[in-house]
Every structure is written in C-alpha cells, then in structure tokens.
C-alpha positions as CSV (number, residue, x, y, z in Angstrom):
1,M,138.8,109.6,21.3
2,S,141.2,107.8,23.2
3,R,140.3,104.7,25.1
4,P,140.5,105.1,28.9
5,A,143.2,103.2,30.7
6,S,140.9,100.2,31.9
7,P,137.5,98.8,31.5
8,L,136.6,99.8,35.0
9,R,137.3,103.3,34.3
10,A,135.5,103.1,31.1
11,V,132.6,101.8,32.8
12,A,133.0,104.6,35.6
13,A,132.9,107.2,33.0
14,M,129.8,105.9,31.1
15,T,128.1,105.1,34.4
16,A,128.7,109.1,35.6
17,M,127.4,110.3,32.1
18,E,124.5,108.1,32.2
19,L,123.7,109.2,35.8
20,R,123.8,113.0,34.5
21,L,121.3,112.3,31.6
22,V,119.1,110.6,34.2
23,L,118.7,113.9,36.2
24,R,117.9,115.7,33.0
25,R,114.9,113.2,32.2
26,G,112.4,114.9,34.2
27,E,109.5,112.3,33.1
28,N,111.7,109.4,34.1
29,L,112.5,110.7,37.4
30,F,108.7,111.2,38.0
31,A,108.0,107.7,36.8
32,T,110.9,106.3,39.1
33,I,110.8,108.3,42.2
34,V,107.6,110.1,42.4
35,I,105.2,107.5,41.5
36,P,106.3,104.8,43.8
37,T,106.3,107.2,46.8
38,L,102.9,108.4,46.1
39,V,101.6,104.9,45.9
40,L,103.2,104.4,49.3
41,V,101.5,107.3,51.0
42,L,98.6,107.7,49.2
43,F,97.2,104.1,49.8
44,S,98.9,103.7,53.2
45,S,97.2,106.9,54.5
46,M,93.9,105.9,53.2
47,S,93.8,102.3,54.1
48,I,91.1,101.6,51.6
49,L,93.0,98.3,50.0
50,P,92.7,94.8,51.3
51,T,96.3,94.5,52.5
52,G,95.7,92.1,55.2
53,A,95.1,92.3,59.2
54,G,98.6,94.7,59.9
55,R,99.1,98.1,59.0
56,A,99.0,99.3,55.4
57,V,102.2,100.4,55.3
58,D,103.8,97.0,56.3
59,F,102.5,95.8,53.1
60,L,102.7,98.5,50.8
61,L,106.7,99.7,51.5
62,P,107.9,96.2,50.1
63,G,105.4,96.8,47.4
64,A,106.4,100.5,46.5
65,I,110.0,99.6,46.2
66,A,109.2,96.8,43.8
67,L,107.2,99.2,41.8
68,G,110.3,101.5,41.8
69,I,112.4,98.5,40.8
70,I,109.8,97.7,37.8
71,A,109.8,101.3,36.9
72,T,113.3,101.8,36.8
73,S,114.5,98.5,35.3
74,L,111.7,97.8,32.8
75,V,110.0,101.3,32.1
76,S,112.8,104.0,32.0
77,L,115.8,101.5,30.9
78,G,113.5,99.8,28.3
79,I,112.0,103.1,26.6
80,T,115.6,105.0,27.2
81,T,117.1,102.3,25.2
82,A,114.7,102.1,22.6
83,Y,114.8,105.7,21.6
84,D,118.7,105.6,21.9
85,R,118.4,102.9,19.5
86,S,115.9,104.5,17.2
87,Y,118.1,107.7,17.1
88,G,121.0,105.8,16.3
89,V,122.8,106.7,19.5
90,L,123.5,102.9,20.2
91,K,125.3,102.6,16.7
92,R,127.4,105.6,17.4
93,L,128.3,104.3,20.9
94,G,129.0,100.7,19.2
95,G,131.9,102.3,17.1
96,S,133.5,104.3,20.1
97,P,136.2,102.7,22.1
98,L,133.4,101.5,24.7
99,S,132.7,98.0,24.2
100,R,129.0,96.8,24.4
101,A,129.5,94.9,27.6
102,E,130.8,98.0,29.2
103,L,127.7,99.9,28.1
104,I,125.5,97.5,29.2
105,V,127.2,97.1,32.8
106,A,127.2,100.9,32.8
107,R,123.3,101.2,32.4
108,M,122.9,98.8,34.8
109,L,125.0,100.4,37.4
110,T,123.1,103.2,36.5
111,V,119.9,101.6,37.5
112,L,121.0,100.3,40.7
113,V,122.4,103.6,41.8
114,V,118.9,105.0,41.2
115,E,117.3,102.2,43.1
116,V,119.5,102.7,45.7
117,V,118.0,106.4,46.1
118,Q,114.6,105.0,45.8
119,I,114.8,102.6,48.4
120,A,116.4,104.9,50.9
121,L,113.6,107.8,50.2
122,L,110.6,105.3,50.4
123,I,112.2,103.6,53.9
124,A,112.5,107.2,55.3
125,T,109.0,108.6,53.7
126,A,107.6,105.1,55.5
127,T,109.5,106.0,58.9
128,F,109.1,109.3,59.1
129,V,105.4,110.3,57.5
130,L,103.9,107.0,57.9
131,G,105.3,106.1,61.4
132,W,107.0,102.6,60.0
133,T,109.1,100.6,61.8
134,A,111.1,97.5,61.0
135,D,109.7,94.4,62.7
136,T,113.0,92.9,64.2
137,S,111.0,90.0,65.5
138,G,110.3,88.6,62.0
139,P,112.3,87.2,59.2
140,G,113.8,90.5,57.8
141,S,117.2,90.1,56.2
142,P,119.5,92.8,54.6
143,A,121.3,90.1,52.5
144,L,117.7,88.8,51.4
145,L,116.7,92.6,50.5
146,A,120.1,93.1,48.6
147,A,119.6,89.7,46.9
148,S,115.9,90.6,46.0
149,V,116.8,93.9,44.4
150,L,119.7,92.3,42.5
151,L,117.4,89.7,41.0
152,G,114.4,91.9,40.4
153,T,116.8,94.3,38.6
154,I,118.3,91.6,36.4
155,A,114.8,90.2,35.7
156,F,113.1,93.5,34.7
157,A,116.3,95.1,33.1
158,G,116.2,92.0,30.8
159,L,112.5,92.6,30.2
160,G,113.4,96.2,29.3
161,L,116.2,95.2,27.1
162,L,114.4,92.6,25.3
163,L,111.4,95.1,24.5
164,A,113.9,97.9,23.2
165,G,116.0,95.5,21.1
166,T,113.2,94.2,19.1
167,L,110.4,96.6,18.9
168,R,109.9,100.0,17.5
169,A,110.5,102.9,20.4
170,E,106.5,104.0,20.2
171,T,105.8,100.3,20.8
172,V,108.4,100.0,23.5
173,L,106.7,103.2,25.1
174,A,103.4,101.7,25.1
175,V,104.0,98.2,26.0
176,A,106.1,99.3,28.8
177,N,103.6,101.4,30.4
178,V,100.8,98.9,30.2
179,L,102.9,96.3,31.6
180,F,103.7,98.7,34.4
181,L,100.2,99.5,35.0
182,G,99.5,95.7,35.0
183,F,102.2,94.7,37.7
184,L,100.8,97.5,40.0
185,V,97.4,96.3,40.0
186,G,97.8,92.6,39.5
187,G,101.5,92.0,40.7
188,G,100.8,91.7,44.6
189,I,102.3,95.3,44.9
190,I,99.1,97.0,46.4
191,V,96.7,94.3,46.5
192,P,97.5,90.6,47.9
193,I,97.8,88.1,45.2
194,D,95.3,85.6,47.4
195,R,92.6,88.7,46.8
196,L,92.3,88.4,43.3
197,P,90.1,86.3,41.0
198,G,91.6,82.8,40.9
199,P,92.5,82.5,37.3
200,L,94.3,86.0,37.7
201,A,95.9,85.3,40.9
202,A,97.4,82.0,39.3
203,I,98.7,83.8,36.4
204,A,99.9,86.8,38.4
205,A,101.6,84.5,40.9
206,A,103.9,83.3,38.0
207,L,104.9,86.6,37.0
208,P,108.0,88.3,38.1
209,A,106.5,91.2,40.0
210,A,104.7,88.8,42.7
211,P,107.9,87.0,43.8
212,L,109.6,90.3,43.8
213,A,107.4,91.7,46.1
214,E,106.9,88.7,48.5
215,L,110.9,88.7,48.9
216,L,111.0,92.2,49.6
217,R,108.4,91.6,52.3
218,D,110.4,88.8,53.7
219,A,113.5,90.8,53.9
220,L,111.9,93.8,55.6
221,G,110.1,91.4,58.0
222,S,106.5,92.1,57.1
223,A,104.0,89.9,57.7
224,A,100.9,92.4,56.9
225,S,99.7,90.1,54.2
226,P,98.3,86.6,54.5
227,G,100.7,84.0,52.8
228,T,103.5,86.5,52.4
229,A,105.3,86.0,55.7
230,G,109.0,84.6,55.3
231,V,108.3,80.7,55.1
232,D,109.2,79.5,51.9
233,L,112.1,81.3,50.4
234,V,113.0,78.7,47.7
235,T,109.9,79.2,45.6
236,P,109.9,82.9,45.3
237,L,113.9,83.0,44.9
238,G,113.5,80.2,42.4
239,L,110.9,81.9,40.4
240,L,112.5,85.3,40.1
241,A,115.9,83.6,39.2
242,A,114.4,81.9,36.4
243,W,112.6,84.9,35.1
244,A,116.0,86.8,35.2
245,A,117.9,84.2,33.2
246,V,115.1,83.7,30.6
247,A,114.7,87.5,30.1
248,V,118.3,88.4,30.0
249,G,119.0,85.2,27.9
250,A,116.0,86.5,25.7
251,A,117.4,90.1,25.4
252,A,120.8,88.8,24.8
253,A,119.6,86.5,21.7
254,T,117.4,89.1,20.2
255,F,118.8,92.6,20.7
256,R,119.5,94.4,17.4
257,W,121.7,97.7,18.1
258,E,120.2,99.7,15.1
C-alpha cells in the first residue's frame, strides 16, 4: 500500500472511509441521530418537564444538540474504537502508512461531520415541526455555537477514547451507555440543573454536559430556563475547556492500541 501524497490527503481518505462505515452502522445512527430527535419532539410536544417559563422547545433544542454531541463523541466513538482495538483493527492500522495522529484526526473529523448533520436536522425539526424561532433579541451567537460544539466534541471524545483505550470493549459498551443515560437525566439536558436535588445539582453542574448545554442555550439565544441566559460565559467555557484538556490528556497518556 503506497502512502498518499500528503497528510491532508491521507486524512481525507480515512475520513471518507470512516463516514462510509458510519452509514453502515444502523445502531450508531439510531443513537446519534434518532434518539436526540425523539427526545426533542417527544418532550417538547408533551410539555411534561419543568423546563422553565418559556416554550419547552427553547430549552430542549440546545439540550437535544448537547445529547447528540454526547451520543456521537462519547458513545459512538468510544464503543467503535473499543471494538476496533479488541478486534485488532487499530493494530493493523498502526502498521499502515497512515500515522496514528492522522487516524485520530480522521475520526474526530468524522464525528464533527455527523454532528453538523445532527444539528441541522434538530434545528430543522424544531423549526418546521415544533414552531421554534431563534430569539434575535437574545445573546445568540454563531461563533459561540461553533466554539461550544468544538469544545464539547473534544471533551466527550476525550472521555470516549479514555474508556476505549483502557477498558475491555464490553465494559466500554456498558459504561458509555450508563454515562449517556446519566447525562440525559442529570446533565441539564431535559431538566434544568436547579430543579435537581441539591447534592445532585452540585455534581451535575461540575460535569461537562451541564456547561455544554448552558453554552448552547446562550448560543441559540434561549432564556427558557432560569439561570441559563447568556450572562456569564467565562465559567461554562472555562469548565468545558478544562474537561476537554483533562480528558484528552488522560486519553493520550493511557490509550493502548492493542
């Protein structure tokens, strides 16, 4: 196998292959695309959750986007990588002309491409099915949206790779799904953090899902939940960036390729 002419071409070729594999994994597409959309439509339509004084969709759309990022970066990437390591796929790729750095970049780009599709689908669903409109009088910002998605992706991908590089594939499958459910219920995604019991709220606020959901609500101009309006961006940005740095650092230090 001859090496592509440049690292850029190598990454592009690997990303294209990873995207083709994503399309073949029906269970991954269900977790990353269908579940966040169902959460958005179901809970917005039923209005059974304490999402604040505004419309339920205003609170739940950013939460569904955060859930999609978690599903793609933590669950899908972590489980896929863990089984690739278990089956020796990573070992074989390590012996190919593709460098490890290029492989990691390709997988991260694949995650970002899937997330762009997720976000577009969720916003389209919120707009055309649930009647959502962006609050132009709020603090919404496309730049903040992009930064939030990027930091959230790095943080949860780091956690996914940390699990995938240190635990057995079957254990990663169980732990990743438990974390997914935990973040769904207690990550400020479908229920505001301040509606949780005191000790649980304190723990949830320190985990990466809460600042990600808060930043996404600020980015979309949502003020549907008490305490989530875009007043203080430094705290959630700093917390999410810290999670990203720690998770990626821990994954890089402990990852085993076979």
